[in-house]
C-alpha positions, 0 to 999 in steps of 0.5 A: 037465878043462874049460879053465875049471877047468884055467885056474883050477887053474893060476891057484892054482898058479903066480902071485902074491907076497909080498902073498897068502900063507898067509891060511887064514882066507879059507875061513872067510867069517865071519873074512874079513869082519873082515880075517882076525881070528879067534883068538877068534872062531873056533868049531866047525869054523872053529877048525881052523887058527886056535885049536884051544882054541876048540873047549873054550870054552863057547858052542859048538853040539853039532853044526856042519857045513858044505859048500863054504866058499870064499875067493879073493883076487887083489891087486897093488901094481904092476899097475892094476885094469884089467890085473889083471882081464885076467889073470883074465877075458881069459886067451886075449888075446894080448899085443902087443908094447907090452903086453909092455913094459908089463908087464915094467915092471909086474912088476918089483916084489917084489909084482906079483901075488897070489893065494890060494884057500882052500876047506873042501870040508866040516867037522863038529864035535861037542861031547862032553858033559864032555869038549870038542868034536872037529872035523873037515874037508877043506881046499884050501889054496893060497898063492904069491908071485911078485916079479921083478927087472927082468931077471927080469920082461924075460926073462918077457914078452920071452923070447930078445929081452930085453935081457940076452940081446943079444949072448948068449954061453953061454961068458961069460953071467952066473950066475943069482945075478948076472942074477936077484937079487932074484927070488923065486917061492913056491908051495904046494898043500896038500890037507888032512885035519884033525882037532882037539879042544878041552877046558876045563882050568879051569872056574870061574864067572868063568874058563874055560881050554881047550886044543886040539890039532889034527893034519892029514894032508897031500897036496902037490899041488904046490910051487915055492920059488925064490929068488935073493938075496944071491948064492945061488940056492936053487930046487926044485919038485915039481908034480902030473902034473895039470898037464902040464908037460913035462919034456923030456929030463928025463923019461927021466932014471932019477933023475927020479920021474917020476909019470904022468898019472892021475886026481885031484889026484895028489899028489907029497908028503906031511906031517903038521902040528900045531896047538896053542893056549890060550884064556881067558875071563874072565866073560862079556866078555873072551876071549884066545887063543894059537896055533902053527899049521902045526908040521911038515914036508912030504916031496916026492918026485914029480916033484922037481927042484932048481936050482943057480947056473949061467950064465943060459941063453937061452930059445927063445921070445919070453916069455909071449904071453897074459895066461894067465900062469900056464900060460906062467910054468910053462914058463919057471920051473918044469922046463919044456922051455923053462925058464930053468934047467937043473933036476937030478932029486932022489930027495926033499926035506923042507920045514918047514911055514909055522909061525905065531904067532897071539895074540888078544883079544876083548871081547864088549860085548853080545849084539850087538856083539863086537870083537877084536885079532889079531896074526899073526907068521911063525916061519920063511921058507918057501913059504906063509908071511906075509911079515911080521907081520899086525895086525887089528882086527875087529868083529861087529855084530848090529842085528837077531837075524837079521843080522851085520855084520862089518868092521875094519881090518887091515894087514901080511903084505904088504898095504896097509891094508885095510878088509873087510866081511862080511854074514851071514844066521843063525838059531838053526841056519842061517848064510849069508854073503859077505864081502871082505877089502878093500872099497875094493880092489874098486874101486881103480885102484892097488893093487887087490885082488879078494877074495871069501869065502862060504859058504851051508851052515853049520849048528848045532844043539843047545844051547850047552855 
């Protein structure tokens, strides 16, 4: 594995705060251009994970497929655009003492750094006459969240020289629940194999009602869920051997289910997820949608460790020493040999998927203009879910038949107000496009948000249903 690819995978695995959680529309370049508004817009295989009922509505292609739709976003409400770009493009640069002090201050934030990576490696949908549409896909989904208290940020960048370690005494050291209160680090990387189907329940001249269901088999490449709040410590992690974590003496513990290095993603967990949806069309103008997504659980077993409240352990190192934040943070906050915590091996852990409720309304004003409103609510607080309700208004406009422009406004889920922008070239059978979740965030020095989604091999064939 190349250094560049491995660094990108680390970045996808171990980073980023409340802002960047669980935006699976990033793998859908058309939805990203509307700021994630998709509950009534998404069709064919792009409806997977959003609203499977759209597979049963009037207007779908007979066959649609894609290869390699993807999206990525990194943002911060604490770092400047210049600092953020260094973490992306200058990861090998070493940190000076002044850099460390500056970053320790910046990372003292619940929204210090945000990252999402979503990719649909392939997707296919096929309409079955008289029944509806069936769709399948494979998708990589990464969502992570890092928010650090002052002590945690200073420890991360100053290591053994952090102020809290002055006159350190292991017998009188404060408890983790006291010293790191307000610290959160949550991450998931899931490899999904999806199948979904939708069918019309009611098909009248002016009203159509469709329902859909989706199922996914999930391979868990990694999870880190560490939270310190209200005097409690909740922490566990299971990370693929892909990342070469040095577990030290923990690796020889007979209770530790060590997974050896091999080829591929080497998952350390498995799970099953479900989506349910309804879609209503009134005439040719109004569409309504309602969906429950990510119902289900994951079971984590390989390389599984848990952390409980204990006295704060002093690091041996001087903390993160380069802009390759993600790799070095893994050694400090995961179960590395210089970890802050004394993790205990565990046999298995069951974790709920990040369940969400989606509701949307769309208005098709003409053949060339469509607008929609989406609301997404998190139904639990687990790694990978959005941190707060999301609201978005999206617009699609076709000035000519072969060009579709998308934009809108969105807020919530930990983000500031964003203005997305998307451009799609479209013919009767082919689409290609590129979009960003926030056009202003690409250039803003404060609250930067660098995001892009693209697809160049999306095809649709056949007459409308």
